[in-house]
N, C-alpha and C positions, 0 to 999 in steps of 0.2 A: 504494500500500500504506500502511495506517495502523496504527500501533501505539499505541493510545490509552493503554495502561498505561505507556508510556514517555514520556508527555507531561511536559515539565519543569514545575516549580512556577511559579505565577503571576508571581513577580518577574522571571523570564526572558522573559516574553511581553509585557511592557509597554515602550513606547518612553519616551524621556526626557520627551516631551510628556505622556504619560499619567501618568508618575510625578509630575511637577511639575504639579499641577492648576492652579496659578496662580503667576505670577512677576511681581514688581514691575518695571514697565517702566523706571523710573529708578534702581532699586536703593536702597541705603541710603548716602547720602553726607552726612557730617557734618564740617564743618571743625573742626579742633581749636582754632582761634583762638589759636594760639601764634605770636607774632612776625609776625602777618599772613600766614602761609603759605597757599597755595592748597590745595584738597583733592585735587588730582591731580598731585602732584609725581612726576617720573619716577624709577623705581627699577628697576634691572636687575642681575641676576647675570651677569657676563661669565664664561663657562665656557671656559677654555683647554683645550688638549689635554694639557698637562703637569700639573704639580702644581697642586692646587686645594684651597682651604680652604672647606668647606661653610659656608653662611650661618647664623649662630645665630638661631633663631626661637623665640618663646615662644607656646605654644598652651595656654592655661588651659582647664579644663573649661567647656563651654558652660553658661551660666546656665539654671536651670530657670525658665521663665516661669510655670508652675503647679507645685504641690508634687509631682505625680506624674511630672515630666519630668526629674528629676535623673539617673536611670540612663541615659536616652537621651542626655542632654547629655554625660555622661562617655564614652559609646560613640562619639559623633560626634567628640569631641576625640581619642580614641585612634586612630580610623581615619585621621583627617587626619594625626596625628603619625606613625603608621607609614608612611603613603604618602610623606610628604615625606622621612622618614628613609631609607627604602629607595631613594629616587631617587638618594641620594648627594650631592645638591646642597644639602641643608639639614641643620642640626644642631639638632634640637629640644632645648630646655633642660629639664632635670629640673624638674618642678613643685615639688619640695621647695625649690628655690632661689628661688621667687617671693617677692617682698616684698609687692606689692599683690595683694589678692584681688579679682578682678573680680566685682561684684555687679549692675552696671547698665551695659549696653553702649551706652546712649544718652547717656552722659557721657564726656568724653575721659579716657583713662587717665592715670595719674600717670607721665609718661614718664621722669622722673628715676629712679623705682624700677626701671624696665626697663633703663635705661642702666647702672645699677649692676651688673646681672647680665649685661651685655654682649649683651643682645638687640638685634638690628638690625631685626627685624620682629616684630610682635605680631598675633595673631589673637584676636579676641573674638567671642563668639556667644551665641545664646539659642535654646532649643527650647521652644515653647509649644503646648500642646494647645488646639485651638479648640472652640467650642461644637458644631460639626458633626462633631467627631471627628477632623478632619484635624490634621496637625502643621505648625506654622509654624516654619521654620528661618531664622535671620538670622545674618549674619556681617559683620564688618568687618576689613579688613587695614590695619595701621598701619605707617608708617615711623617707628621710634622716634627716630632721630637728628634728623629734621626735624619731628617731632610732627605729621605729616600723614597723613590717611587716603588710602590708595591704591586701595581697592576696597570695595564694600559691596553686599550683595544679600540678598533674602529670597525664600523658596520656601514653597509649600504642598504637602503630600503626604500620602498615607496613612501611618500610623505604621510599617507593616511595611517601608517603603522608606527608612528612615532611613540605611541603609548607602549606598544609591545617592546620597542627598543629600550624605553625607560625601565620596564620591568626586568629585561634581560641584564641591563647594566646594574640594576639594584641587586640582582642575584649574584653577579660577579663580585660586587663590593661585599655583600653579606658573607659569601663563601671565603673570600680572601681574609676577612677580619675575624671570622668565627671558626673557620675550619669545617663548617657544616654546609651542606647544600642549601641554597635559598629556596623560596617557595613563591616568589612574586609573579613569575611568568606562568600562572596557572589560573584555572577558572573554577567556578562553583555553580552547580546546578541546584535549583531549589524550587519550592512551590510558592508562586506569587499568589497572594490572596487579596481579594477585593470584595466589597459588599458587606452587608450586615451578617451577624453570626447565623441568623436563620436562613439566609440566602447567600452563603459564601461561594464565590466563584474562585476556582483554583486552576491556575495555569502553570504549565512547566516553563521555567525560565532559566536563563543562563547569563552569567556575568563574569567579568574579571574578578579576581579575588579581593580587590579593593572596592567593589561595588559599581565600577564603571562599565559601560558598554552592555547594558542589559538588553537581552533579546528574548522574545517569547516564542516558545517552540510549539505550543498548542494553543487552541483558540479559547478554551475555557468552557466549551459546551459539555464536556464530561469531566468528572472528578478525577484528579491525578494524585498519586501518593508515592512516597518512598523512591524518588529517583536516585540512581547510583551510577557512578562512572565506571567504565571499563578501565582497568589498570594498564591496558596495552594498546587500546585503540580509542578513537574519538567517538565512542558509542556510549549511550545511556540506556539502562534498563529501568523500567518503572511500571507501576500498576495504574490501570485506568478503570474506573467504574462507569460503564455505559448503560445501555438499556437492560442488559442481562447480568451474568456473573462478571466479576472483575477479571480483567485480562492482563497478562504480563507482556509488555512491548519492548522491542529494541528500537532505539532511535539513533540514526547515524547523523552526527552533527555536520559532517563534511558534505553529505549529499542531501540532507533533509528528508531522507526516506525513513519510514518506520515499518516494522513488521511484527506480527504477533508471534511470540515465542511458542505459544501453544494454548489450546483450550483445555482447561482442567476442570474436572467435576468438583463442585464446592468452591470454597474460597481459597485464594492463594495470597500469600503475604511475603513481604520483605525480600524480593529478589535481589541477588547480588552476584557480581562476576567473580570467577576464579582469577588468580593473578595473571594467568596467561590469556585471559579473555575468551577461552574456548568453551567454558561451561558457565551455567547459572545455577546457583543454589538458592532454594526457596523453601518456604513452609506451606504445606497444603493441608487444609482442614478436611477431616473425615469424621462426620458425626460430631461428637463433643470434644474431640482431641485434634491435634495437628502434629504432623511429623515432617522431618526434613527430607527433601529430595534434591537431586542434582540432575540437570539436563545437559547433555552434550549438544552444543549448538549446531554441529555439523550433521550428526545422525538423528538428532531429536530424540534419542533414547533417554529414558528416565531411569535413575537408580535411587532406590530408597535407602536412606542412611539411618533413620531411627524408626523404631516400632514400639511405641509405648502408649499407655492410656492417658498420657499427660499432654500438655500444650508445649511443643518445642517450636521455637520461632527465632527470628532475627539472627540467622547464621552469618558468620563473617570468616573469611579465610585468613590464615597467617600469610605473610608476604611470600614465603617459599612454597605455599600451596599444600604443605604436608598436614596441617591441622586446621580445625575450625573451632571457633567459639560460638556459643549460642545461648539463648535464654530458654529456661524450662521451669515448669512448676512441679516437676516430678517429686520434689521434696516437700511439697505443700504450699510453697509460695515461690514466685519467680526468683531464680538465681542464675548465675552464670556457670556454664559448663564448657569444657573443652574435650575434644576427641579427635582421632585421626580423620583426615578428610575422606577416607574411604568407609567410615563407619566404625562400629565396634563399641567397646566400653567407653563411657564418658566419665570425666572427673569433675566434680564440683570444685570451683575455685573461689567463690564468694561466700563469706561467712560473717559479714557484719550485720548489724541490726537493720531491719527494713527489707525491702525487695529490690532486686537488681534487674535491669532490662537494657535493651538496645546496645549490646556489646559490639565493639568494632576494634579490629586488630590494627596496631600502628604499622605504617609502612616500614619502619625501622625494625619491627619485630620484637621490640622490648616491652611494650605496654599494651594493655587492652583498656579502652575507654568505655564508660558505661553511664547509664542513668540510674540513680538510686533514690528510692522513695521511702520516706519514713518521717514520723513526727510532723506531718503536715507540710513537708518541704520536699522539693525535687532537687537533687544535687547532681552535678556532672563531676565524675571522678575518673581516675586511672588506677590501675593496679598492674603489677608484673604478671607475666603470663602463667605463673604458678599460683597467683592469688595473693602473693605477699606484697608488702609496701603500698597498701591502699592509700590514696591521697585524694581528698576532695578538693576540686579546683574552684568550684563556685556553688552556691546554694541559694534557693529562693523559690518563688512560686512558679511551678510548672516549667522547669528547665528540661529539655529533652533533646534526643537525636544527635549525639556527638559525632563529628567526623574530623579526621586528622588532615593537617596540611601535608603536602608531599614529603617534607623532610621530618615529619613526626614531632615537630617542635611546638606546634600550635594546634589547638582544638577549636573548631567552630560548632555551635549548637544553636537551638532556638529557644526563646523564652516567651511565654504567653502570660501577661499579667492578669488576665481575666477581665471581668467587667465588659464595658462596651468596646474596649480596644482589641488588638489582635497581636499575633506573634511577631517577633523581630529576631534577627540573627545577631550573634555575638561571637567574639573570639576571646580565648584566654590561653596564656602560655601553660605548658605542662608543669611548670613550677607553681602555678596558681596566681601568678602576677599578671598585671596588664590586661584586665578585662575591658573590652571595647565593643561598642555597637558597630555593626557593619551597615552602612547606608544602603537602603533599598527603596524603590519607588513607592511601595505599599507594604502591607503586611507580608511576612515571609516565614516559611517553615521548612522543615525537612531538608537541610542543606547537605550536599555531598561534594567534597573537594576533589578536583581532578588531579591526576599526576602532573608533573611538570610538562609543559608543551614541548614537543620535540621538533 
């Protein structure tokens, strides 16, 4: 089935390779020639689990290589600033405090001027329109204290993709200064909600991780739930309630095509991809209970994984595909269990007060995030994969649906305050710091974070 009128705009259909038409193989490396220092001095933010002071970083507006590029230079600088600030690991310095005005990124900065305002890192860049219409983006990352360049790169792209370039540069800065992969060049699929609670319209929507470039993938005529990204392709699986039983769909972002995974007797819940994108695991209701099944997307063959009188639901694969975590009330109330991805014996890993639901495995493989309900509150938390080290990240009225950033460092979830309002999306660091609301055009629920765009 193809819904051509629901096709996303072009920026969502291009890979990183297509966006970056050409990239310098050696990057931009320029020694500052200060004190004989080398160009690649090590610099890392050590991020403890306790108190942490964000790294002061200066990000001037990117220089306009040609007179018409000033606006895009400001835009790129603002996107990078917002990305790094929202990560909670960086403290961008107000541009009003800058002493030096960067006008040429090919000469070394006046490092003393940046030390005076306590900048520990400095980003300089330039945006230049080429004769063929493409946009050339260049940036350099400097260690202010050692007067050394830590990174430098240049990219060529079509002008309309300047935001993507800003996210890619943000990821490079993040990785060079933390040693971890960034997560800014990624997207989030979610359920966009409008209307009163009695007549709520729910559409499948897609946006950049910072809330920009929202696109609607369905029209809202049918109810959509639990969208989930494929870890390996630009596909989404989700549930849709139409005229009959709910159906599980696949939606290809690149082509705008969607297809029915299958028609299942009874209710189906919580479809999610395997790490290789070749299978979908889900919960199917049979009478008063539900069990876990996995479908091979090529052969359409189904394999039953659990067979209990309980309600087993919300399955999620480990990143290596060897195990799954899921929610089950087989012990009397909802708890989190793990078992081999092929089925077999399951081990309960949640033992705190209250009930546990919506478990999801971190892309790094080290944690499982969950929703915990008890004492009139809904908490979002994480635990190690054996159930130890449980940590509540945030608690309040009706928090639900955690999803990890591609690097496993940040969790997104939704919160519904009740009353006449509606749900909103939030992010929080896995340390429990830096809770932030994610801007969306309306009410929003059920987020799912994509892998890094390739």
